[in-house]
TORPATOR-215493 format. One record per atom (N, C-alpha, C): atom name; z, y, x. Coordinates in Angstrom, 2 decimals. Each point is the difference from the previous one (the first is absolute). Last residue first. Layout:
{rec "CA",{Z,Y,X}}
...
! end
This chain:
{rec "N",{-19.01,5.75,21.09}}
{rec "CA",{-1.00,-0.78,1.10}}
{rec "C",{-1.49,0.42,0.54}}
{rec "N",{2.63,0.84,-4.02}}
{rec "CA",{0.49,0.80,1.13}}
{rec "C",{-0.73,-0.27,1.21}}
{rec "N",{-0.45,-2.27,-4.04}}
{rec "CA",{-0.75,1.42,-0.47}}
{rec "C",{0.47,1.08,1.63}}
{rec "N",{1.56,-4.16,-0.82}}
{rec "CA",{-1.37,-0.57,0.56}}
{rec "C",{-0.64,1.38,0.02}}
{rec "N",{4.22,-0.92,-1.36}}
{rec "CA",{-0.56,0.03,1.29}}
{rec "C",{-0.96,-0.06,0.62}}
{rec "N",{0.99,0.87,-4.64}}
{rec "CA",{0.59,0.36,0.48}}
{rec "C",{-0.55,0.30,1.59}}
{rec "N",{-0.78,-4.04,-2.74}}
{rec "CA",{-0.76,1.22,0.32}}
{rec "C",{-0.14,1.29,0.33}}
{rec "N",{3.05,-3.75,-0.31}}
{rec "CA",{-0.93,-0.35,1.15}}
{rec "C",{-0.62,1.25,-0.13}}
{rec "N",{3.18,0.21,-3.38}}
{rec "CA",{0.48,0.73,1.77}}
{rec "C",{-1.38,-0.73,0.69}}
{rec "N",{-0.36,-1.02,-4.25}}
{rec "CA",{0.18,2.03,0.42}}
{rec "C",{-0.03,-0.49,1.16}}
{rec "N",{0.93,-4.36,-1.15}}
{rec "CA",{-1.82,0.51,-0.10}}
{rec "C",{0.03,1.84,0.72}}
{rec "N",{4.14,-2.41,-1.50}}
{rec "CA",{-0.19,-0.25,1.88}}
{rec "C",{-1.75,0.50,0.28}}
{rec "N",{2.23,0.83,-4.80}}
{rec "CA",{0.74,0.88,1.86}}
{rec "C",{-0.61,-0.20,1.21}}
{rec "N",{-1.63,-2.81,-3.79}}
{rec "CA",{-0.63,1.24,-0.21}}
{rec "C",{0.68,1.29,0.63}}
{rec "N",{1.93,-4.35,0.31}}
{rec "CA",{-1.33,-0.43,0.79}}
{rec "C",{-0.65,1.30,-0.15}}
{rec "N",{4.14,0.26,-1.85}}
{rec "CA",{0.18,-0.68,1.60}}
{rec "C",{-1.68,-0.38,0.12}}
{rec "N",{0.24,0.18,-4.56}}
{rec "CA",{0.48,1.38,0.20}}
{rec "C",{-0.02,0.27,1.47}}
{rec "N",{-0.58,-4.44,-2.10}}
{rec "CA",{-1.33,1.30,-0.17}}
{rec "C",{0.20,1.59,0.56}}
{rec "N",{3.91,-3.65,0.40}}
{rec "CA",{-1.34,-0.01,0.88}}
{rec "C",{-1.01,0.54,-0.42}}
{rec "N",{2.98,0.46,-2.92}}
{rec "CA",{0.36,-0.21,0.75}}
{rec "C",{-0.76,0.09,1.38}}
{rec "N",{-0.80,-1.77,-4.27}}
{rec "CA",{-0.16,1.70,-0.45}}
{rec "C",{0.29,0.60,1.74}}
{rec "N",{0.55,-4.70,-0.43}}
{rec "CA",{-1.43,0.51,0.05}}
{rec "C",{-0.47,1.68,-0.43}}
{rec "N",{4.93,-2.09,-0.55}}
{rec "CA",{-0.45,0.12,1.38}}
{rec "C",{-1.56,0.21,0.05}}
{rec "N",{1.65,0.42,-3.89}}
{rec "CA",{0.53,0.97,0.20}}
{rec "C",{0.37,0.04,1.95}}
{rec "N",{-1.71,-4.20,-2.94}}
{rec "CA",{-0.59,2.10,-0.31}}
{rec "C",{-0.09,0.73,0.63}}
{rec "N",{2.34,-4.58,0.89}}
{rec "CA",{-1.34,0.59,0.03}}
{rec "C",{-0.89,1.18,-0.28}}
{rec "N",{4.36,-0.33,-1.66}}
{rec "CA",{0.26,-0.05,1.04}}
{rec "C",{-1.29,0.31,0.86}}
{rec "N",{0.19,-0.98,-4.67}}
{rec "CA",{-0.63,1.54,0.19}}
{rec "C",{0.93,-0.01,1.80}}
{rec "N",{-0.74,-4.48,-1.42}}
{rec "CA",{-0.80,0.76,-0.41}}
{rec "C",{-0.05,1.31,0.45}}
{rec "N",{3.58,-2.28,0.10}}
{rec "CA",{-0.74,-0.79,0.72}}
{rec "C",{-1.61,0.72,0.42}}
{rec "N",{3.29,0.27,-3.48}}
{rec "CA",{0.85,0.88,0.87}}
{rec "C",{-1.13,0.14,1.55}}
{rec "N",{-1.62,0.34,-5.35}}
{rec "CA",{0.97,-0.91,0.67}}
{rec "C",{0.16,0.90,1.24}}
{rec "N",{-4.15,1.08,-2.30}}
{rec "CA",{1.33,0.02,-0.44}}
{rec "C",{0.92,-0.80,0.68}}
{rec "N",{-4.32,3.88,0.41}}
{rec "CA",{0.11,-0.91,0.27}}
{rec "C",{1.52,-0.45,-0.91}}
{rec "N",{-1.74,4.05,1.52}}
{rec "CA",{-0.77,-0.22,-1.77}}
{rec "C",{0.46,-2.01,0.34}}
{rec "N",{2.00,5.11,1.49}}
{rec "CA",{0.10,-1.01,0.54}}
{rec "C",{-0.87,-1.17,-1.24}}
{rec "N",{-0.67,5.26,0.76}}
{rec "CA",{0.84,-0.95,-0.05}}
{rec "C",{-0.53,-0.80,-0.03}}
{rec "N",{-1.04,4.19,1.34}}
{rec "CA",{0.93,-0.22,-0.59}}
{rec "C",{0.36,-0.47,-0.03}}
{rec "N",{-3.85,1.60,3.49}}
{rec "CA",{0.98,-1.30,-0.53}}
{rec "C",{0.82,0.02,-0.53}}
{rec "N",{-3.34,3.33,2.38}}
{rec "CA",{-0.05,0.05,-1.74}}
{rec "C",{0.62,-1.52,-0.38}}
{rec "N",{0.08,2.37,4.65}}
{rec "CA",{-1.35,-1.16,-0.50}}
{rec "C",{0.05,-0.53,-1.37}}
{rec "N",{2.46,3.61,1.30}}
{rec "CA",{-1.17,0.31,0.55}}
{rec "C",{-1.03,-1.35,-0.20}}
{rec "N",{4.49,0.79,-1.76}}
{rec "CA",{-1.40,0.56,-0.54}}
{rec "C",{-0.86,0.31,0.44}}
{rec "N",{2.73,-3.78,0.57}}
{rec "CA",{0.81,0.44,-1.28}}
{rec "C",{-1.46,1.21,0.19}}
{rec "N",{0.99,-1.37,4.58}}
{rec "CA",{-0.69,-0.83,-1.54}}
{rec "C",{-0.01,-0.12,-1.00}}
{rec "N",{1.99,3.23,2.56}}
{rec "CA",{-1.78,0.41,0.01}}
{rec "C",{-0.32,-1.41,-0.16}}
{rec "N",{4.27,0.68,-0.64}}
{rec "CA",{-0.45,0.85,-0.45}}
{rec "C",{-1.91,0.16,1.12}}
{rec "N",{3.38,-3.39,1.12}}
{rec "CA",{0.25,0.32,-1.29}}
{rec "C",{-1.30,1.16,-0.80}}
{rec "N",{0.78,-0.19,4.27}}
{rec "CA",{-1.36,-0.94,-0.06}}
{rec "C",{0.44,-0.18,-1.40}}
{rec "N",{2.41,4.30,0.80}}
{rec "CA",{-0.26,-0.93,1.06}}
{rec "C",{-1.43,-0.71,-0.33}}
{rec "N",{3.54,3.39,-2.98}}
{rec "CA",{-0.38,-1.29,-0.05}}
{rec "C",{0.20,-1.11,1.22}}
{rec "N",{1.66,4.94,1.29}}
{rec "CA",{-1.47,-0.27,-1.35}}
{rec "C",{0.17,-1.60,0.43}}
{rec "N",{3.36,4.61,-0.16}}
{rec "CA",{-1.17,-1.80,1.30}}
{rec "C",{0.07,-0.24,-1.02}}
{rec "N",{3.31,3.58,-1.22}}
{rec "CA",{-1.92,0.02,0.71}}
{rec "C",{-0.73,-0.70,0.86}}
{rec "N",{4.83,-0.93,-2.09}}
{rec "CA",{-1.14,0.50,-1.11}}
{rec "C",{-1.19,0.71,0.18}}
{rec "N",{3.09,-1.44,3.06}}
{rec "CA",{-0.24,-1.31,-0.38}}
{rec "C",{-1.00,0.00,-1.10}}
{rec "N",{2.43,3.85,2.24}}
{rec "CA",{-0.98,-0.47,0.57}}
{rec "C",{-1.16,-1.75,-0.07}}
{rec "N",{4.18,2.62,-2.46}}
{rec "CA",{-1.72,1.18,0.40}}
{rec "C",{-0.77,-0.75,0.59}}
{rec "N",{4.03,-2.05,0.16}}
{rec "CA",{-0.71,-0.85,-1.58}}
{rec "C",{-1.54,1.33,-0.10}}
{rec "N",{2.75,-0.15,3.77}}
{rec "CA",{-0.12,-1.09,0.06}}
{rec "C",{-0.80,-0.29,-1.97}}
{rec "N",{2.06,3.84,1.33}}
{rec "CA",{-0.89,-0.17,1.03}}
{rec "C",{-0.47,-1.49,0.13}}
{rec "N",{3.86,1.13,-2.43}}
{rec "CA",{-0.85,1.01,-0.98}}
{rec "C",{-1.78,-0.35,0.95}}
{rec "N",{3.78,-2.27,1.63}}
{rec "CA",{-0.35,-0.48,-0.80}}
{rec "C",{-1.26,0.69,-0.71}}
{rec "N",{2.75,1.69,3.22}}
{rec "CA",{-1.19,-0.59,0.05}}
{rec "C",{-0.76,-0.68,-0.81}}
{rec "N",{3.29,2.97,-1.01}}
{rec "CA",{-1.42,0.54,0.39}}
{rec "C",{-1.04,-0.78,0.77}}
{rec "N",{3.65,-1.55,-3.92}}
{rec "CA",{-0.27,0.77,1.27}}
{rec "C",{-0.80,0.50,-0.14}}
{rec "N",{1.00,-2.45,-3.66}}
{rec "CA",{-0.36,1.38,0.21}}
{rec "C",{0.88,0.92,1.00}}
{rec "N",{-0.60,-4.79,-0.40}}
{rec "CA",{-1.96,0.72,-0.57}}
{rec "C",{0.92,1.26,0.18}}
{rec "N",{3.41,-2.94,1.75}}
{rec "CA",{-1.24,-0.10,0.83}}
{rec "C",{-1.01,1.33,-0.75}}
{rec "N",{4.32,-0.48,-2.59}}
{rec "CA",{0.04,0.86,1.70}}
{rec "C",{-1.83,-0.22,0.36}}
{rec "N",{0.25,-3.02,-3.71}}
{rec "CA",{-0.57,1.58,0.15}}
{rec "C",{0.51,1.38,0.78}}
{rec "N",{1.37,-4.88,0.55}}
{rec "CA",{-1.94,0.01,0.18}}
{rec "C",{-0.17,1.61,-0.95}}
{rec "N",{4.52,-0.71,0.62}}
{rec "CA",{-0.77,-0.55,1.04}}
{rec "C",{-1.26,0.02,0.59}}
{rec "N",{2.64,-0.38,-3.78}}
{rec "CA",{0.39,1.09,-0.13}}
{rec "C",{-1.06,-0.04,2.03}}
! end
């Protein structure tokens, strides 16, 4: 009953509305912009390494873009 009351309240409706319009953020960028849709490796350790490498690549790309923006301003 408490959950239903929270969902039907105005505050709950605002939270649901905000959640539905938020983008996926980093995961959306990796999936759609980088076209990385599927983990290819098998085994927990291999999957961890693959996700780790994808994350490093994403972070390096962000650092590179930030440096290029700073060079354009200077």
